[in-house]
C-alpha positions as CSV (number, residue, x, y, z in Angstrom):
1,M,154.3,67.9,122.3
2,K,151.9,70.2,120.4
3,K,151.1,67.4,117.9
4,T,150.3,65.1,120.8
5,V,147.9,67.6,122.4
6,L,146.2,68.3,119.1
7,L,145.7,64.6,118.3
8,A,144.4,64.0,121.8
9,S,142.0,67.0,121.5
10,L,140.7,65.7,118.1
11,F,140.2,62.2,119.5
12,F,138.3,63.6,122.6
13,I,136.0,65.7,120.4
14,S,135.4,62.8,117.9
15,Q,134.4,60.5,120.8
16,I,132.0,63.1,122.2
17,Y,130.3,63.7,118.8
18,A,130.1,60.1,117.9
19,A,128.0,59.2,121.0
20,G,124.4,59.9,121.8
21,S,121.3,60.5,119.8
22,V,119.1,63.5,119.2
23,G,117.9,65.1,122.5
24,T,119.9,62.9,124.8
25,S,122.2,65.6,126.2
26,G,121.1,67.7,129.2
27,F,120.3,71.4,129.4
28,Q,118.6,71.5,126.0
29,F,117.6,75.2,126.5
30,L,121.2,76.1,125.5
31,K,120.3,75.2,121.9
32,T,117.6,77.9,121.8
33,Q,118.1,81.0,119.6
34,V,118.5,83.9,122.1
35,A,118.1,87.2,120.2
36,A,115.8,88.5,117.5
37,R,118.4,89.5,115.0
38,P,120.3,86.1,114.9
39,A,117.0,84.2,115.2
40,A,115.6,86.0,112.1
41,M,118.8,84.9,110.3
42,A,118.2,81.3,111.4
43,G,121.2,81.4,113.7
44,A,123.7,82.0,110.9
45,F,125.5,84.4,113.2
46,S,128.9,83.0,114.2
47,A,130.7,85.3,111.8
48,V,128.8,88.5,112.6
49,S,130.5,90.9,115.0
50,S,129.6,94.2,116.8
51,D,126.4,92.7,118.2
52,V,125.8,92.0,121.9
53,S,124.3,88.6,121.0
54,A,127.8,87.5,119.9
55,L,128.3,86.8,123.6
56,F,126.2,83.7,122.9
57,Y,127.0,82.8,119.3
58,N,130.8,83.6,119.1
59,P,132.5,85.6,121.9
60,A,135.2,86.7,119.5
61,G,132.5,89.0,117.9
62,I,132.7,91.5,120.8
63,A,136.3,92.3,120.3
64,D,135.7,95.4,118.1
65,F,133.1,97.2,120.3
66,E,133.8,100.9,120.8
67,N,131.0,101.8,123.2
68,Q,129.5,99.9,126.1
69,S,126.2,98.3,125.0
70,A,123.4,96.2,126.3
71,S,120.7,94.0,124.8
72,F,117.4,92.8,126.2
73,T,115.4,90.0,124.5
74,Y,112.1,88.4,125.3
75,T,110.8,85.3,123.4
76,N,107.2,83.9,123.5
77,D,108.2,80.3,122.8
78,L,106.3,77.2,122.1
79,V,103.3,76.3,124.3
80,D,103.6,79.7,126.0
81,F,107.1,79.1,127.5
82,N,108.9,82.3,128.1
83,S,112.6,82.8,127.6
84,G,115.0,85.7,127.3
85,F,118.6,87.0,127.0
86,I,120.3,89.9,128.7
87,G,123.8,90.9,127.5
88,Y,126.2,93.7,128.4
89,V,129.5,94.5,126.7
90,K,132.1,96.9,128.0
91,P,135.2,97.7,125.8
92,Q,138.7,98.7,126.9
93,V,138.8,96.4,129.9
94,G,142.5,95.8,129.9
95,P,143.7,95.0,126.4
96,G,140.3,93.6,125.3
97,T,136.5,93.7,125.7
98,A,134.5,92.1,128.5
99,G,130.9,91.0,128.6
100,L,128.3,89.6,130.8
101,S,125.2,87.7,129.8
102,V,122.2,85.8,131.2
103,V,120.1,83.2,129.3
104,Y,116.9,82.1,131.0
105,K,113.8,80.0,130.2
106,N,110.7,79.8,132.3
107,Y,108.4,76.8,131.6
108,G,105.5,78.3,133.7
109,T,103.2,76.4,136.0
110,L,102.8,72.8,135.1
111,Q,100.3,70.3,136.4
112,G,101.7,67.2,138.1
113,R,100.3,63.7,137.6
114,D,101.3,60.3,139.1
115,V,101.5,57.0,137.2
116,T,97.7,56.5,137.7
117,G,96.9,59.9,136.3
118,Q,95.9,61.5,139.6
119,S,96.8,65.1,140.1
120,T,99.8,65.7,142.5
121,G,99.5,69.5,142.4
122,D,101.1,72.3,140.3
123,F,104.8,72.9,140.1
124,S,107.2,75.1,138.1
125,A,110.3,74.6,136.1
126,N,113.1,77.0,134.8
127,S,116.6,77.1,133.5
128,L,119.3,79.7,133.7
129,A,122.9,80.3,132.4
130,L,125.1,83.0,133.8
131,A,128.2,83.8,131.7
132,G,131.2,86.0,131.6
133,S,133.1,86.6,128.3
134,Y,136.4,88.2,127.2
135,A,137.7,88.9,123.7
136,K,140.7,90.5,122.1
137,T,142.1,91.4,118.7
138,L,145.3,89.3,118.7
139,F,146.7,90.7,115.5
140,S,145.4,92.5,112.3
141,N,141.9,91.3,111.4
142,F,142.1,88.3,113.7
143,S,140.2,88.2,117.0
144,A,139.5,85.5,119.6
145,G,137.3,85.2,122.6
146,G,136.1,82.9,125.4
147,T,133.2,82.5,127.7
148,A,132.9,80.7,131.1
149,K,129.3,80.0,132.4
150,F,127.4,78.5,135.2
151,I,124.2,76.6,134.2
152,Y,121.2,75.7,136.4
153,S,118.0,73.9,135.7
154,G,115.2,73.3,138.3
155,I,112.0,71.4,138.2
156,K,109.8,71.2,141.3
157,D,112.1,70.1,144.2
158,Y,114.9,68.8,141.9
159,N,117.8,70.7,140.3
160,A,120.9,70.2,138.3
161,T,124.0,72.4,137.7
162,A,126.9,72.5,135.4
163,V,129.9,74.6,134.2
164,A,130.9,75.1,130.6
165,F,133.2,77.1,128.4
166,D,132.8,78.6,124.9
167,W,135.6,79.7,122.5
168,G,135.6,81.3,119.1
169,V,137.8,83.0,116.5
170,M,137.1,85.4,113.7
171,Y,139.2,86.4,110.7
172,E,138.2,89.4,108.5
173,I,139.2,90.0,104.9
174,P,138.3,93.7,104.4
175,S,139.0,93.8,100.7
176,Q,136.3,91.1,100.2
177,M,134.0,92.3,103.0
178,L,134.2,88.7,104.2
179,V,134.5,87.3,107.8
180,L,135.4,83.6,108.6
181,A,134.6,82.1,112.0
182,A,134.8,78.9,114.0
183,G,134.3,77.8,117.5
184,M,132.8,75.5,120.1
185,S,130.2,76.0,122.8
186,N,129.1,74.2,126.0
187,V,132.4,72.4,126.5
188,G,132.0,71.2,130.1
189,A,130.4,68.8,132.6
190,M,127.6,68.6,135.1
191,L,128.3,69.4,138.8
192,S,125.1,67.8,140.1
193,A,122.2,65.8,138.6
194,F,118.4,65.9,139.1
195,V,118.6,62.4,140.6
196,D,121.7,60.3,140.0
197,E,122.4,60.1,136.2
198,M,124.8,62.7,134.8
199,H,124.1,63.7,131.2
200,P,126.6,65.3,128.7
201,L,126.1,69.0,127.9
202,P,124.8,69.9,124.4
203,M,128.3,70.6,123.0
204,Q,128.4,72.4,119.7
205,M,131.1,72.6,117.0
206,R,130.5,75.3,114.3
207,A,132.1,77.1,111.4
208,G,130.8,79.8,109.2
209,F,131.2,83.0,107.3
210,S,129.5,86.3,106.7
211,K,129.7,88.3,103.5
212,R,128.5,91.8,102.7
213,L,127.7,92.3,99.0
214,A,129.4,95.1,97.2
215,H,126.5,96.2,95.0
216,L,123.6,95.3,97.2
217,P,122.9,96.4,100.8
218,L,122.7,92.7,101.9
219,L,124.6,90.8,104.6
220,I,124.7,87.0,104.1
221,G,125.6,84.6,106.9
222,F,126.2,80.9,106.8
223,N,126.8,78.3,109.5
224,A,127.6,74.6,109.5
225,Y,127.2,73.2,113.0
226,K,126.9,69.9,114.9
227,Y,125.7,69.1,118.4
228,N,127.0,66.0,120.1
229,D,123.5,64.4,120.0
230,E,122.6,65.5,116.5
231,D,123.8,65.2,112.9
232,W,125.4,68.0,111.0
233,N,123.1,70.8,110.1
234,W,123.4,74.2,108.4
235,S,121.7,77.6,108.5
236,L,121.6,80.4,106.0
237,G,120.4,83.9,106.7
238,G,120.4,87.4,105.2
239,E,120.0,90.9,106.5
240,F,118.8,93.6,104.0
241,T,119.4,97.2,104.9
242,L,116.3,99.0,103.6
243,S,117.4,102.3,105.2
244,P,119.8,103.4,108.0
245,Q,116.9,102.9,110.3
246,L,115.1,99.8,108.8
247,F,116.3,96.3,108.3
248,L,114.7,93.1,106.9
249,R,116.0,89.7,107.8
250,L,115.2,86.1,106.5
251,G,116.7,82.8,107.2
252,Y,116.4,79.0,107.0
253,D,117.8,76.3,109.4
254,S,118.0,72.8,108.0
255,F,117.1,71.4,111.4
256,G,113.6,72.4,110.5
257,K,113.3,69.0,108.7
258,Y,113.1,67.3,112.1
259,L,110.1,69.5,113.0
260,A,108.0,68.3,110.1
261,V,105.1,66.0,111.0
262,D,103.5,65.5,107.5
263,S,101.2,68.5,108.0
264,E,100.2,71.3,105.6
265,Q,101.9,73.6,108.1
266,D,105.3,72.0,107.6
267,T,106.0,74.1,104.5
268,F,107.9,76.8,106.4
269,A,109.4,74.6,109.2
270,G,112.9,76.0,109.9
271,A,112.2,79.3,108.1
272,S,112.4,82.6,110.0
273,A,111.9,86.3,109.3
274,G,112.1,89.5,111.1
275,F,112.8,93.3,111.0
276,G,114.7,95.9,112.9
277,I,113.9,99.5,113.5
278,F,116.5,102.0,114.8
279,V,114.4,104.6,116.6
280,G,116.9,106.7,118.5
281,M,120.0,108.1,116.9
282,V,121.4,109.6,120.1
283,A,120.3,107.0,122.7
284,G,121.2,104.1,120.3
285,R,117.9,102.2,120.5
286,L,117.5,99.4,118.0
287,C,114.2,97.5,118.3
288,V,114.0,94.1,116.6
289,Y,111.1,91.7,116.0
290,N,111.4,88.2,114.7
291,I,108.9,85.4,113.9
292,R,109.9,81.7,113.3
293,R,108.0,78.7,112.3
294,A,108.4,75.4,114.1
295,G,106.6,72.7,112.0
296,Q,102.9,72.5,112.8
297,H,103.5,74.2,116.1
298,K,102.6,77.8,116.7
299,Q,104.9,80.6,115.6
300,I,107.7,81.7,117.9
301,H,107.9,85.5,118.5
302,T,111.0,87.3,119.7
303,L,111.4,90.9,120.7
304,C,114.7,92.6,121.3
305,C,116.0,96.0,122.2
306,F,119.7,96.9,121.6
307,L,120.9,99.9,123.7
308,E,124.1,101.8,123.3
309,K,125.4,104.4,125.8
310,G,122.1,104.8,127.5
311,V,121.2,102.7,130.6
312,D,118.0,104.7,131.0
313,N,116.7,103.0,127.8
314,V,115.7,100.0,129.9
315,V,112.4,101.8,130.4
316,F,112.0,102.2,126.6
317,F,112.5,98.4,126.2
318,L,109.8,97.6,128.8
319,I,107.3,99.9,126.9
320,F,108.4,98.3,123.6
321,K,107.9,94.8,125.0
322,S,104.4,95.6,126.3
323,V,103.2,97.2,123.0
324,M,104.6,94.4,120.8
325,G,103.2,91.8,123.2
326,E,99.7,93.1,122.5
327,V,100.5,93.1,118.7
328,I,101.4,89.4,119.0
329,K,98.1,88.7,120.6
330,M,96.2,90.5,117.9
331,K,98.2,88.7,115.2
332,R,96.6,89.1,111.7
333,T,94.2,91.8,112.8
334,A,97.1,93.9,114.1
335,L,99.1,93.4,110.9
336,F,96.1,94.4,108.8
337,L,95.7,97.6,110.8
338,I,99.4,98.4,110.6
339,C,99.3,98.0,106.8
340,L,96.1,100.1,106.6
341,L,97.3,103.0,108.8
342,L,100.9,103.2,107.7
343,P,100.2,105.1,104.5
344,L,98.2,107.7,106.5
345,S,101.4,108.8,108.2
346,A,103.2,109.7,105.0
347,G,103.3,113.3,103.8
348,A,101.4,114.4,100.7
349,Q,101.2,117.6,98.6
350,F,99.5,119.1,95.6
351,K,101.4,119.2,92.3
352,S,101.5,123.0,92.5
353,D,103.4,122.8,95.8
354,V,106.2,120.6,94.5
355,N,108.8,123.3,94.9
356,N,107.8,124.8,98.3
357,G,110.3,122.6,100.2
358,F,107.6,121.3,102.6
359,L,108.4,117.6,102.2
360,Q,112.2,118.2,102.3
361,Q,111.8,120.0,105.7
362,L,109.4,117.3,106.9
363,F,111.8,114.4,106.2
364,Q,115.1,116.1,106.9
365,D,114.0,117.3,110.4
366,T,116.1,115.7,113.2
367,Q,112.8,115.0,114.9
368,P,110.8,113.0,112.3
369,K,107.1,113.8,112.0
370,S,106.1,110.7,110.1
371,V,106.8,106.9,110.0
372,I,108.7,107.4,106.8
373,G,111.0,109.8,108.6
374,I,111.5,107.5,111.5
375,L,112.3,104.6,109.2
376,G,115.0,106.7,107.5
377,L,113.4,106.2,104.0
378,D,114.1,108.9,101.4
379,P,110.8,110.3,100.0
380,A,112.6,111.1,96.7
381,R,112.9,107.4,96.1
382,F,109.2,106.6,96.8
383,H,106.6,106.5,94.0
384,M,102.9,105.9,94.1
385,Q,100.5,105.2,91.3
386,Q,96.7,104.8,91.8
387,S,94.0,103.7,89.4
388,Y,90.3,103.0,89.6
389,S,88.1,101.1,87.0
390,M,84.5,100.1,87.0
391,S,82.4,97.9,84.8
392,Y,78.6,97.7,84.5
393,T,76.6,94.8,83.0
394,T,72.9,94.2,82.7
395,F,71.0,91.2,81.6
396,G,67.4,90.2,82.2
397,N,66.1,92.3,85.1
398,Q,69.5,92.4,86.9
399,G,72.3,94.9,86.8
400,F,75.8,94.4,88.2
401,T,78.7,96.8,88.8
402,Q,82.3,95.8,89.7
403,G,84.8,98.4,90.9
404,L,88.5,97.8,91.2
405,Y,91.0,100.1,93.0
406,L,94.7,99.5,92.6
407,N,97.6,101.3,94.4
408,T,101.2,100.6,93.3
409,L,103.9,101.5,95.8
410,S,107.5,101.5,94.6
411,Y,110.7,102.3,96.5
412,E,114.3,102.4,95.2
413,F,116.3,101.0,98.1
414,S,119.6,101.3,96.3
415,M,120.6,102.4,92.8
416,P,120.2,98.9,91.3
417,L,117.3,97.6,93.4
418,T,113.6,98.6,93.3
419,L,110.8,96.9,95.2
420,S,107.1,97.4,94.1
421,V,103.9,96.3,95.8
422,Q,100.5,96.6,94.4
423,L,97.4,96.6,96.7
424,G,93.9,96.4,95.5
425,M,90.3,96.7,96.6
426,A,87.3,95.1,94.7
427,H,83.7,95.9,95.4
428,Q,80.2,96.3,94.0
429,P,79.1,99.9,94.6
430,F,75.7,99.9,92.8
431,N,73.5,97.0,92.1
432,N,69.7,96.9,91.4
433,G,69.6,93.3,92.3
434,N,71.0,91.1,95.0
435,Q,74.7,91.5,95.8
436,N,76.8,88.9,94.1
437,P,78.8,87.1,96.8
438,I,81.5,85.9,94.4
439,L,82.3,89.5,93.5
440,Q,82.6,90.7,97.1
441,N,86.4,90.3,97.1
442,G,87.4,93.2,99.4
443,P,91.1,94.1,99.9
444,F,93.8,91.9,98.4
445,V,97.5,92.0,97.4
446,A,97.5,92.3,93.6
447,G,101.2,91.7,93.1
448,A,104.8,92.4,94.0
449,A,108.0,92.9,92.0
450,L,111.7,93.0,92.7
451,H,113.9,94.5,90.1
452,Y,117.7,94.3,90.3
453,Q,120.0,95.8,87.7
454,P,123.7,95.5,88.8
455,T,125.0,96.7,85.4
456,D,123.7,98.3,82.2
457,R,123.5,95.0,80.5
458,T,122.4,92.8,83.3
459,S,118.9,92.9,84.8
460,I,117.1,90.4,87.2
461,H,113.4,90.7,87.7
462,F,111.0,88.7,89.9
463,E,107.3,89.4,89.7
464,F,104.1,88.0,91.3
465,R,100.6,88.8,90.1
466,Q,97.1,87.7,91.1
467,R,93.6,88.9,90.8
468,P,90.6,87.8,92.9
469,Y,88.3,85.2,91.4
470,N,85.9,86.7,88.8
471,T,87.3,90.3,89.1
472,L,85.7,92.5,86.4
473,T,83.3,89.9,85.2
474,P,79.6,90.0,85.9
475,Y,79.1,86.2,85.8
476,Y,79.1,83.7,88.6
477,F,81.6,81.5,86.8
478,G,85.0,82.2,85.2
479,Y,83.9,82.1,81.6
């Protein structure tokens, strides 16, 4: 009997996944990345546990929660669509852990047109999925979970509804710091259609793993997945722990190849990056920002706030969302200002004051007084070297000066890993003739290096160097 049920299930799944073409299923918003952390890791998150967003990616991931937690996410999507995710997890509900989540997408106000192109007035469109999840550790290192959800989409005076189920399993191998996972999402059917035609749901089948490296503070995640209206794709992501309060994430989704349109901006289609900052040890506030590239389209920005034990932190999330929303609008200007002002928040001292304990007290204070303290970085691992050089050349009735300032910042994130960044500023302080426009370089990134030495006899070094055109030469051309 068990073999008959298994064969029937495999046949049913194969028929579903054999039919359809890309984008032909309904409720496409269910394919959207819903939280900043997994989005920064390109969705390679099915084998990552103890995160509220596991409610969406693999419900088995909430089985080992110890405290009730909540997560709020806001995404500024393509063409100014807005979407979000709200999740809540409560442990010790019976023998397992329960969770509630909401996924929504607002398409804003759209302008209606008839077949002749005449305006028919404005209308709105939105989608929503309400879900309840439950997970339990069935036996040692093995957990399973399931989700039931109600799905709604509306456009103008029309709407469609559906019900669906998700399931997932996780198996952890502690000795290898490895987690294996598998599952399915959106297994269900429509209850009502926009007009008459019923469309299949975007059913997904997935399998993946996550691995935490032994000699490097890096978590690697990998997913292989398939929707019933798409081919197989894969995603790879990594989360680097820079400090207990600061995280850097990168990822790539192979689905990005479908977003390419033969444009110069296709280079990073499918790539994603983001960072997380833990800013409240007691309240459990973890703020996450992510940016993704979708072909030649604009970047997709995601903001997320993870809260543990503190419901009052919703106010904090609203403030965080407002501030980061303004940063997104400022784009490059904001990033430049952040990079410029960040060093000003660091502590400094004279060489004669090395042993007065001022910096130790500053950075070990439970209420950090600097950005370095907030980010949890150890000042003893931070090094800075600065240099300034100037050249003067005269010929004919002209005289030219070229000054170059370099600042090398290094930080040892772990015993075998060191990151260095060199920033520069080129200028012409004194000239008795006209300013040479070629030499007016301004600020630039002079280089960066990543050094990894896992053993005494093994060393891996990546380095990038550049100089502005004609730096430290008085001529108009690169002779």
